[in-house]
C-alpha positions in Angstrom: -2.3 -17.9 13.6 1.0 -16.3 14.8 0.9 -18.4 18.0 0.1 -21.6 16.0 3.2 -20.9 13.8 5.2 -20.8 17.0 3.9 -24.2 18.0 1.3 -22.9 20.5 -2.0 -24.8 20.2 -4.7 -22.2 20.8 -8.2 -21.5 19.4 -9.7 -18.2 18.4 -12.2 -18.2 21.2 -9.5 -18.6 23.9 -7.6 -15.7 22.4 -10.8 -13.6 22.5 -11.4 -14.6 26.1 -7.9 -13.8 27.2 -8.0 -10.4 25.4 -11.3 -9.6 27.2 -9.8 -10.5 30.6 -6.7 -8.3 29.9 -8.9 -5.4 28.6 -7.4 -5.6 25.1 -9.2 -4.5 22.0 -8.1 -4.6 18.4 -7.5 -1.1 16.9 -9.7 -0.2 14.0 -9.8 3.0 12.0 -11.3 4.5 8.9 -9.1 5.4 6.0 -8.8 9.2 5.7 -8.9 10.4 2.1 -10.7 13.8 2.4 -8.4 16.7 1.9 -8.9 20.5 1.8 -8.6 21.7 -1.8 -9.4 20.1 -5.1 -7.9 16.8 -6.2 -7.6 16.8 -10.0 -8.7 13.8 -12.0 -8.8 12.9 -15.7 -11.6 11.2 -17.5 -9.5 9.1 -20.0 -8.2 5.6 -19.2 -9.8 2.3 -18.4 -9.6 -0.4 -15.8 -7.5 -3.1 -17.5 -7.9 -5.4 -14.5 -11.6 -6.0 -15.3 -10.5 -8.1 -18.3 -7.1 -9.3 -17.1 -8.1 -10.1 -13.5 -5.9 -9.9 -10.4 -2.3 -11.0 -10.5 -1.4 -14.7 -10.7 2.4 -14.2 -10.2 4.8 -11.5 -8.9 5.7 -8.6 -11.2 2.6 -9.0 -13.2 0.3 -6.3 -11.6 1.5 -3.4 -9.4 -0.9 -1.0 -7.7 -0.3 2.4 -6.2 -2.2 5.1 -4.4 -1.7 8.2 -2.2 -3.1 8.8 1.3 -3.1 11.8 3.5 -1.5 11.9 7.0 -2.0 14.9 9.2 1.0 16.0 11.4 0.7 19.1 13.6 -2.0 20.8 11.5 -0.2 20.1 8.2 -1.1 17.5 5.6 1.6 15.1 4.3 1.2 12.7 1.4 2.2 9.1 1.5 2.8 7.4 -1.8 3.1 3.6 -1.9 3.6 1.0 -4.7 2.6 -2.6 -4.0 3.0 -5.9 -5.9 -0.6 -7.0 -6.0 0.3 -10.7 -5.9 2.5 -10.8 -2.8 1.2 -7.6 -1.2 4.8 -6.5 -0.8 5.4 -2.7 -0.7 8.0 -2.1 -3.3 8.5 1.7 -2.8 7.2 4.6 -0.9 7.8 8.2 0.1 6.3 10.8 2.4 6.1 14.2 0.7 4.8 17.7 1.3 3.5 17.8 -2.3 1.5 15.5 -4.5 2.8 15.7 -8.0 3.6 13.4 -10.9 7.3 14.2 -10.3 7.0 12.7 -6.8 5.1 9.5 -7.9 7.6 9.1 -10.8 10.5 9.1 -8.3 8.8 6.4 -6.2 8.1 4.3 -9.4 11.7 4.6 -10.5 12.9 3.3 -7.1 10.4 0.4 -7.1 11.5 -0.6 -10.6 15.2 -0.5 -9.5 14.4 -2.6 -6.4 12.7 -5.2 -8.6 15.5 -5.5 -11.1 14.0 -3.4 -13.9 11.0 -5.6 -14.9 9.0 -4.6 -18.0 5.4 -5.0 -19.3 3.7 -4.8 -15.9 0.1 -3.7 -15.5 0.2 -0.7 -13.2 -3.1 0.2 -11.6 -3.9 3.6 -9.9 -6.7 6.1 -9.5 -7.2 8.9 -12.0 -5.4 11.5 -10.1 -3.0 13.9 -11.9 -0.2 12.5 -9.8 -0.5 9.3 -11.9 -1.7 10.7 -15.2 0.9 13.6 -15.4 3.7 13.5 -18.0 6.5 12.8 -15.6 4.9 9.7 -14.3 3.7 8.6 -17.8 7.2 8.8 -19.2 8.5 6.3 -16.7 5.6 3.9 -17.5 6.3 4.2 -21.2 10.1 3.7 -20.7 9.5 0.3 -19.2 6.5 -0.7 -21.3 4.1 -0.6 -18.3 0.4 -0.8 -19.1 -1.5 1.9 -17.1 -4.8 0.8 -15.6 -7.1 3.2 -13.7 -10.1 3.0 -11.4 -13.5 3.3 -12.9 -15.0 6.7 -12.1 -16.6 6.5 -8.7 -15.2 3.1 -7.9 -12.4 3.5 -5.3 -12.8 -0.2 -4.5 -11.2 -1.0 -7.8 -7.9 -0.4 -5.9 -8.9 -2.5 -2.9 -5.5 -3.9 -2.2 -4.0 -0.4 -1.6 -7.1 0.7 0.4 -6.6 -2.4 2.6 -2.9 -1.5 3.2 -3.7 2.1 4.2 -6.4 0.8 6.6 -3.9 -1.5 8.3 -1.1 1.2 8.4 -3.4 3.8 9.9 -5.0 1.4 12.4 -1.8 -0.2 13.5 0.6 2.8 13.4 -0.9 6.2 12.8 -4.0 6.4 15.0 -3.5 7.3 18.7 0.2 7.8 18.0 2.2 11.0 18.7 5.0 11.8 16.3 7.2 14.6 17.5 8.6 15.6 14.1 8.1 14.8 10.5 11.4 13.0 10.6 10.0 10.8 13.4 6.9 10.1 11.4 8.9 9.1 8.3 11.2 6.8 10.4 8.2 5.0 11.9 6.5 4.6 8.5 9.7 3.1 7.2 10.0 0.8 10.2 6.4 -0.3 9.8 6.7 -1.0 6.1 10.2 -2.5 6.0 10.5 -4.3 9.3 6.9 -5.2 10.1 4.5 -5.2 7.2 6.7 -6.7 4.5 8.7 -9.0 6.8 6.5 -10.0 9.7 2.8 -9.2 9.4 0.7 -12.3 8.5 -1.8 -12.0 5.7 -4.8 -14.4 5.5 -4.7 -14.1 1.7 -1.0 -15.3 1.7 -1.6 -18.5 3.7 -0.8 -16.5 6.8 2.7 -15.5 5.7 4.3 -12.1 5.4 4.8 -10.7 1.8 8.6 -11.4 1.8 8.1 -14.9 3.3 5.4 -15.6 0.7 7.7 -14.5 -2.2 10.5 -16.7 -0.8 8.1 -19.7 -0.7 7.5 -19.3 -4.4 11.0 -20.4 -5.2 
């Protein structure tokens, strides 16, 4: 699809054949979510998206999650917030701790970047990072409606799961980051310069998130 957008007429089978001849394989990875220690969850809350459905416009449904990245025998926590409709990553941070204070900071940044919208459905898992008071205060301030995964259904947040699968397959796996600063820079480059701006999404008519938002007028 990228070649076709550049005016190169080529079929999938030809690309596959040329890749085989060149010894090229697509990189695939599993999303790593297991972590030493206990992740605390709460039982309260419901999945508002079961009734509402997925987003039909930007700034209607945002989703967020945390994934773990191992660097030199230490675990780091990547928090990201996505507009579900355009798949655009609105805010992120790489932190040594996973607390409601950290996720609240990322949410404040995303809200600022989006021009302070209100009334958004904000979907997460049931982790204390999203149900803690610091995070809930920000949701309440802007009238956000909190939606959470059903217990045992991590696929309720499939959009974020898909993003982490892409990031780990395309950036993290088989890569050597000399320092945490290097890792943070490369994550920033991946999100801001590649994923949001360049990477094509089949669900967005093969446009990048930013290009797709621009096409909405």
